[in-house]
Each structure stands twice: as structure tokens, then as C-alpha cells.
C-alpha positions as a LaTeX table, in Angstrom:
\begin{tabular}{lrrr}
\hline
Residue & $x$ (\AA) & $y$ (\AA) & $z$ (\AA) \\
\hline
Met1 & 0.08 & $-0.03$ & $-0.02$ \\
Glu2 & 2.79 & 2.43 & 0.95 \\
Asn3 & 4.72 & 1.66 & $-2.34$ \\
Lys4 & 1.33 & 2.59 & $-4.46$ \\
Lys5 & 1.53 & 5.90 & $-2.49$ \\
Asp6 & 5.11 & 6.74 & $-3.43$ \\
Ile7 & 4.45 & 5.85 & $-6.96$ \\
Asp8 & 1.32 & 8.09 & $-6.99$ \\
Ala9 & 3.29 & 10.87 & $-5.50$ \\
Tyr10 & 6.43 & 10.62 & $-8.26$ \\
Phe11 & 3.85 & 10.82 & $-11.07$ \\
Ala12 & 2.18 & 13.67 & $-9.71$ \\
Val13 & 5.46 & 15.69 & $-8.91$ \\
Thr14 & 6.43 & 14.76 & $-12.40$ \\
Gly15 & 3.19 & 15.93 & $-13.95$ \\
Leu16 & 3.44 & 19.45 & $-12.01$ \\
Asn17 & 6.89 & 19.84 & $-13.21$ \\
Lys18 & 5.98 & 19.11 & $-16.77$ \\
Thr19 & 3.12 & 21.64 & $-16.73$ \\
Asn20 & 5.50 & 24.49 & $-15.14$ \\
Arg21 & 7.91 & 23.48 & $-18.12$ \\
Met22 & 5.13 & 23.92 & $-20.67$ \\
Ser23 & 4.00 & 27.33 & $-19.32$ \\
Lys24 & 7.55 & 28.75 & $-19.13$ \\
Glu25 & 7.98 & 27.67 & $-23.18$ \\
Asp26 & 4.48 & 28.98 & $-23.91$ \\
Lys27 & 5.58 & 32.73 & $-22.66$ \\
Arg28 & 8.75 & 32.51 & $-24.07$ \\
Ala29 & 7.05 & 31.96 & $-27.38$ \\
Arg30 & 4.46 & 34.53 & $-26.91$ \\
Leu31 & 7.11 & 37.00 & $-26.25$ \\
Ile32 & 9.03 & 36.24 & $-29.03$ \\
Lys33 & 5.75 & 36.63 & $-31.23$ \\
Leu34 & 4.88 & 39.83 & $-29.48$ \\
Ile35 & 8.44 & 40.77 & $-30.19$ \\
Glu36 & 7.90 & 40.06 & $-34.04$ \\
Ile37 & 4.74 & 42.01 & $-34.19$ \\
Ala38 & 5.27 & 44.94 & $-32.32$ \\
Phe39 & 8.72 & 46.06 & $-33.67$ \\
Pro40 & 7.24 & 46.47 & $-37.21$ \\
Ser41 & 4.27 & 47.98 & $-35.99$ \\
Leu42 & 6.64 & 50.61 & $-33.92$ \\
Ala43 & 8.63 & 51.19 & $-36.80$ \\
Ala44 & 5.47 & 52.18 & $-38.98$ \\
Leu45 & 4.31 & 54.38 & $-36.10$ \\
Leu46 & 7.72 & 56.13 & $-36.23$ \\
Leu47 & 7.63 & 56.40 & $-39.95$ \\
Gly48 & 4.25 & 57.92 & $-39.81$ \\
Leu49 & 5.11 & 60.75 & $-37.37$ \\
Leu50 & 8.13 & 61.55 & $-39.39$ \\
Ile51 & 5.82 & 61.97 & $-42.34$ \\
Leu52 & 3.28 & 64.11 & $-40.29$ \\
Met53 & 5.80 & 66.43 & $-38.48$ \\
Pro54 & 5.95 & 69.06 & $-41.13$ \\
Ser55 & 2.49 & 69.33 & $-41.01$ \\
Phe56 & 2.11 & 69.64 & $-37.37$ \\
Lys57 & 4.45 & 72.46 & $-37.47$ \\
Glu58 & 2.81 & 74.15 & $-40.44$ \\
Thr59 & $-0.47$ & 74.08 & $-38.24$ \\
Lys60 & 0.81 & 75.27 & $-35.29$ \\
Asp61 & 2.66 & 78.30 & $-37.01$ \\
Thr62 & $-0.77$ & 79.12 & $-38.56$ \\
Phe63 & $-2.74$ & 78.92 & $-35.55$ \\
Glu64 & $-0.28$ & 81.38 & $-33.64$ \\
Leu65 & $-0.84$ & 83.83 & $-36.62$ \\
Asp66 & $-4.73$ & 83.57 & $-36.11$ \\
Ile67 & $-4.64$ & 84.61 & $-32.23$ \\
Thr68 & $-1.97$ & 87.45 & $-32.74$ \\
Leu69 & $-3.07$ & 89.72 & $-29.92$ \\
Pro70 & $-3.71$ & 93.58 & $-30.79$ \\
Lys71 & $-0.98$ & 96.15 & $-30.43$ \\
Lys72 & $-1.26$ & 98.46 & $-27.35$ \\
Ser73 & $-1.65$ & 101.51 & $-29.61$ \\
Glu74 & $-4.63$ & 99.77 & $-31.42$ \\
Leu75 & $-6.32$ & 99.35 & $-27.64$ \\
Glu76 & $-5.83$ & 102.78 & $-26.96$ \\
Lys77 & $-7.90$ & 104.01 & $-30.24$ \\
Leu78 & $-11.33$ & 105.22 & $-29.81$ \\
His79 & $-13.95$ & 102.97 & $-31.05$ \\
Met80 & $-17.97$ & 103.71 & $-30.58$ \\
Glu81 & $-20.74$ & 101.87 & $-32.48$ \\
Gln82 & $-24.10$ & 103.31 & $-33.19$ \\
Ser83 & $-22.52$ & 106.83 & $-32.16$ \\
Asp84 & $-24.15$ & 110.31 & $-32.19$ \\
Leu85 & $-21.86$ & 113.20 & $-32.89$ \\
Thr86 & $-22.84$ & 117.04 & $-32.29$ \\
Ile87 & $-20.66$ & 119.68 & $-33.99$ \\
Thr88 & $-21.11$ & 123.46 & $-33.44$ \\
Asp89 & $-20.81$ & 125.99 & $-35.91$ \\
Lys90 & $-19.42$ & 129.40 & $-35.82$ \\
Asn91 & $-22.72$ & 130.79 & $-35.17$ \\
Asn92 & $-23.28$ & 128.23 & $-32.44$ \\
Lys93 & $-25.87$ & 126.42 & $-34.19$ \\
Val94 & $-25.69$ & 122.65 & $-33.49$ \\
Asn95 & $-25.20$ & 120.13 & $-36.36$ \\
His96 & $-26.27$ & 116.94 & $-35.39$ \\
Phe97 & $-24.69$ & 113.35 & $-37.19$ \\
Thr98 & $-24.91$ & 109.63 & $-36.62$ \\
Ala99 & $-22.95$ & 106.85 & $-37.55$ \\
Asp100 & $-23.08$ & 103.12 & $-37.81$ \\
Asn101 & $-19.08$ & 103.12 & $-36.19$ \\
Leu102 & $-16.71$ & 105.76 & $-34.82$ \\
Asp103 & $-13.14$ & 105.18 & $-34.89$ \\
Glu104 & $-9.86$ & 107.18 & $-34.24$ \\
Thr105 & $-7.65$ & 106.96 & $-37.13$ \\
Ser106 & $-4.56$ & 106.85 & $-34.65$ \\
Pro107 & $-4.33$ & 107.27 & $-30.86$ \\
Gly108 & $-4.68$ & 110.85 & $-29.94$ \\
Ser109 & $-4.88$ & 112.36 & $-33.57$ \\
Lys110 & $-8.39$ & 113.80 & $-32.94$ \\
Val111 & $-9.06$ & 112.60 & $-36.38$ \\
Val112 & $-12.08$ & 109.97 & $-36.32$ \\
Lys113 & $-13.58$ & 107.86 & $-39.28$ \\
Leu114 & $-17.41$ & 107.65 & $-39.57$ \\
Thr115 & $-18.92$ & 104.72 & $-41.09$ \\
Asn116 & $-22.18$ & 105.56 & $-42.88$ \\
Pro117 & $-22.40$ & 109.11 & $-41.62$ \\
Lys118 & $-25.56$ & 111.02 & $-41.70$ \\
Gly119 & $-26.68$ & 114.12 & $-40.73$ \\
Tyr120 & $-28.37$ & 117.76 & $-41.00$ \\
Ile121 & $-26.74$ & 121.23 & $-41.24$ \\
Pro122 & $-29.34$ & 124.17 & $-40.20$ \\
Ser123 & $-29.53$ & 126.78 & $-42.69$ \\
Gly124 & $-29.87$ & 130.60 & $-41.66$ \\
Asp125 & $-33.71$ & 130.58 & $-43.53$ \\
Lys126 & $-34.93$ & 127.86 & $-41.35$ \\
Glu127 & $-34.31$ & 125.32 & $-44.00$ \\
Asn128 & $-31.62$ & 122.57 & $-43.98$ \\
Tyr129 & $-29.19$ & 120.68 & $-45.60$ \\
Lys130 & $-29.10$ & 116.69 & $-45.10$ \\
Ile131 & $-25.66$ & 115.33 & $-46.04$ \\
Glu132 & $-24.74$ & 111.61 & $-45.99$ \\
Ala133 & $-22.10$ & 109.21 & $-47.42$ \\
Pro134 & $-20.53$ & 105.75 & $-47.06$ \\
Val135 & $-17.37$ & 107.21 & $-45.20$ \\
Gly136 & $-16.40$ & 110.27 & $-43.64$ \\
Tyr137 & $-13.41$ & 111.92 & $-41.30$ \\
Tyr138 & $-14.08$ & 114.56 & $-38.84$ \\
Asn139 & $-11.06$ & 116.44 & $-37.50$ \\
Gln140 & $-11.68$ & 117.71 & $-34.28$ \\
Asn141 & $-8.73$ & 120.51 & $-34.33$ \\
Ala142 & $-9.67$ & 121.78 & $-37.65$ \\
Asn143 & $-13.44$ & 121.44 & $-37.04$ \\
Thr144 & $-13.93$ & 119.93 & $-40.79$ \\
Leu145 & $-15.79$ & 117.01 & $-42.01$ \\
Thr146 & $-14.81$ & 115.04 & $-45.37$ \\
Leu147 & $-17.29$ & 112.77 & $-47.00$ \\
Glu148 & $-16.10$ & 110.17 & $-49.48$ \\
Gln149 & $-17.67$ & 107.35 & $-51.96$ \\
Thr150 & $-20.38$ & 109.48 & $-53.18$ \\
Ala151 & $-21.54$ & 112.17 & $-50.98$ \\
Val152 & $-24.98$ & 113.20 & $-51.22$ \\
Leu153 & $-26.09$ & 116.92 & $-50.25$ \\
Lys154 & $-29.90$ & 117.27 & $-50.14$ \\
Tyr155 & $-31.72$ & 120.88 & $-49.60$ \\
Ser156 & $-34.83$ & 120.65 & $-47.94$ \\
Ala157 & $-36.40$ & 123.12 & $-50.67$ \\
Gly158 & $-35.95$ & 120.33 & $-53.29$ \\
Met159 & $-32.37$ & 120.08 & $-54.71$ \\
Thr160 & $-29.63$ & 116.93 & $-54.42$ \\
Ala161 & $-26.44$ & 117.20 & $-55.60$ \\
Lys162 & $-23.80$ & 114.19 & $-55.61$ \\
Thr163 & $-20.30$ & 114.06 & $-55.69$ \\
Glu164 & $-17.54$ & 111.72 & $-55.10$ \\
Lys165 & $-16.03$ & 114.03 & $-52.39$ \\
Leu166 & $-17.03$ & 116.59 & $-50.12$ \\
Ser167 & $-15.56$ & 118.76 & $-47.25$ \\
Tyr168 & $-17.38$ & 121.10 & $-45.19$ \\
Asp169 & $-15.63$ & 123.67 & $-42.61$ \\
Phe170 & $-17.91$ & 124.22 & $-39.56$ \\
Gly171 & $-15.82$ & 127.25 & $-38.55$ \\
Lys172 & $-16.58$ & 128.77 & $-41.63$ \\
Asn173 & $-19.73$ & 127.39 & $-42.80$ \\
Tyr174 & $-18.42$ & 126.64 & $-45.98$ \\
Gly175 & $-18.33$ & 123.54 & $-48.21$ \\
Glu176 & $-16.59$ & 122.45 & $-51.73$ \\
Ser177 & $-16.20$ & 119.87 & $-53.78$ \\
Thr178 & $-13.65$ & 119.24 & $-56.65$ \\
Thr179 & $-14.82$ & 116.28 & $-57.93$ \\
Pro180 & $-17.41$ & 115.84 & $-60.84$ \\
Thr181 & $-21.20$ & 116.70 & $-59.43$ \\
His182 & $-24.52$ & 115.91 & $-60.59$ \\
Gly183 & $-27.51$ & 117.87 & $-59.49$ \\
Glu184 & $-31.20$ & 117.52 & $-59.64$ \\
Gly185 & $-33.97$ & 119.93 & $-58.69$ \\
Tyr186 & $-37.35$ & 121.20 & $-59.41$ \\
Leu187 & $-36.00$ & 123.26 & $-62.35$ \\
Gly188 & $-34.05$ & 120.26 & $-64.03$ \\
Thr189 & $-30.74$ & 118.56 & $-63.69$ \\
Leu190 & $-27.17$ & 119.80 & $-64.00$ \\
Asp191 & $-23.64$ & 118.32 & $-64.26$ \\
Ser192 & $-20.29$ & 120.32 & $-63.31$ \\
Gln193 & $-16.80$ & 119.86 & $-62.35$ \\
Gly194 & $-17.61$ & 120.59 & $-58.76$ \\
Phe195 & $-19.25$ & 123.26 & $-56.14$ \\
Lys196 & $-18.69$ & 125.82 & $-53.57$ \\
Phe197 & $-21.27$ & 125.84 & $-51.31$ \\
Tyr198 & $-21.84$ & 129.07 & $-48.67$ \\
Lys199 & $-24.13$ & 128.30 & $-46.00$ \\
Asp200 & $-24.79$ & 131.44 & $-44.39$ \\
Gln201 & $-25.46$ & 133.16 & $-47.81$ \\
Asn202 & $-27.79$ & 130.49 & $-48.97$ \\
Leu203 & $-25.59$ & 130.25 & $-52.14$ \\
Met204 & $-24.31$ & 127.20 & $-53.97$ \\
Ile205 & $-21.71$ & 128.01 & $-57.16$ \\
Phe206 & $-20.99$ & 124.89 & $-59.65$ \\
Thr207 & $-17.39$ & 125.33 & $-61.10$ \\
Gly208 & $-15.83$ & 124.13 & $-64.03$ \\
Lys209 & $-17.62$ & 123.11 & $-67.06$ \\
Thr210 & $-21.37$ & 122.85 & $-66.32$ \\
His211 & $-24.01$ & 121.56 & $-68.25$ \\
Ile212 & $-27.65$ & 122.59 & $-67.06$ \\
Val213 & $-30.93$ & 120.85 & $-68.69$ \\
Ile214 & $-34.14$ & 122.84 & $-67.78$ \\
Asp215 & $-37.45$ & 121.21 & $-67.70$ \\
Glu216 & $-39.43$ & 122.65 & $-70.13$ \\
Lys217 & $-42.68$ & 122.68 & $-68.08$ \\
Gln218 & $-40.70$ & 125.04 & $-65.67$ \\
Leu219 & $-39.82$ & 127.14 & $-68.70$ \\
Lys220 & $-43.29$ & 127.65 & $-69.55$ \\
Gly221 & $-44.22$ & 128.26 & $-66.16$ \\
\hline
\end{tabular}
């Protein structure tokens, strides 16, 4: 009986040792297989990174340009939206203007750019002139307003003049244009090379070559 137990114990130990040896061999085989798979994959990954590195660098540079912070001088500029502007002339009459945007051209320059300025200039005879343009510049030191990109001057009595550029001096109550001007009124139409406008005298003089077409109905009247 004792001999039988010894034999069973011997085979049990031998079987256990065999299992251990197989487990180590399996681990070694798996490790070798993993290395065979991992090294080519790692090489492919490194190659892909080398190919993509220039693209990453280019994207980074572009992003940095997009988030460039404004300069200090730009932050110091005056900016207002939906602005109201009142200007006093030499007779202490108030001229009122509105603009979509008001931007100082440079810090402390006292010159502001007006986007879509519109306003009224009261006349001495209780009439008024309406002026507007896509762009305007008001010089606070000189008290002058310059309208550009097709300025429109409308007289409340029934006359409209359009010109490329119009300047008005509130200190003198005087305006002028040296660009081609087209006018329309109840008498007819006219085209000239410019005009001069004296608000206190309620006088407008068309300068240069001037072509006038009078409505036939007005001549008969």
C-alpha cells in the first residue's frame, strides 16, 4: 500500500513539473511573437510621425498667427458703435450726425473715421441741408468734415447734389467739392466739375464746365 502511494506521488510531482515547463515555453513563445509583431508596428508608427511632423509644425504656425494679440496702440484707439456726433458751427448752431461706427484713426490724432455718416446742417432761413456718405472723417482740431465715396447733399427746398468727395468747414460754414457733381432739382438737372457752398448766404456755385438741362414745364411756367 505504501509503495503505491509513493508511485502516485512521484507521478504527481513529475506531472506538475511538466506543466511548469510548458508554461515557461509558452511564455517565451508568446514573448517572441509579440516582439515580432511590435517592432514592425513601432517602426511604422515612427515613420508616420516623421511624415506628419511638417504638417503639425505648419498648423501650429498658422494657429499662432490667427491669435495674434492687438497692439497696445490699437487698444488705445477710440471706437464707438451706433454713435451720435454733435458739431457746433461759428454761429453756435448745433449740427447733428449719426454713424454706424466711429473709430479714431490713430491714438490722440483727434481725427475720427465715420462709417455711414448721416446728418443735418441747419440753414439761416430755417431750411436745412442733409448730408450723407458711406465714409467720412471728422477733424476735431480743424472742425472739418470730409465725406467720401459718393457724398450726397440734399437741400430741403428740393435740390440734391451728388459728388465723389465733399469737405465742409464748420468754422467758416463753407463747403466745397472738386470732383464731378451731378445735381437734380425742380428746375431740371445739371452736371459740373465741382461746387462751392456758402451756408450763411444760402448760396451754391457750380464750378468748371457746367451743363444744365431745364425742365420744359418750368420754362413754360
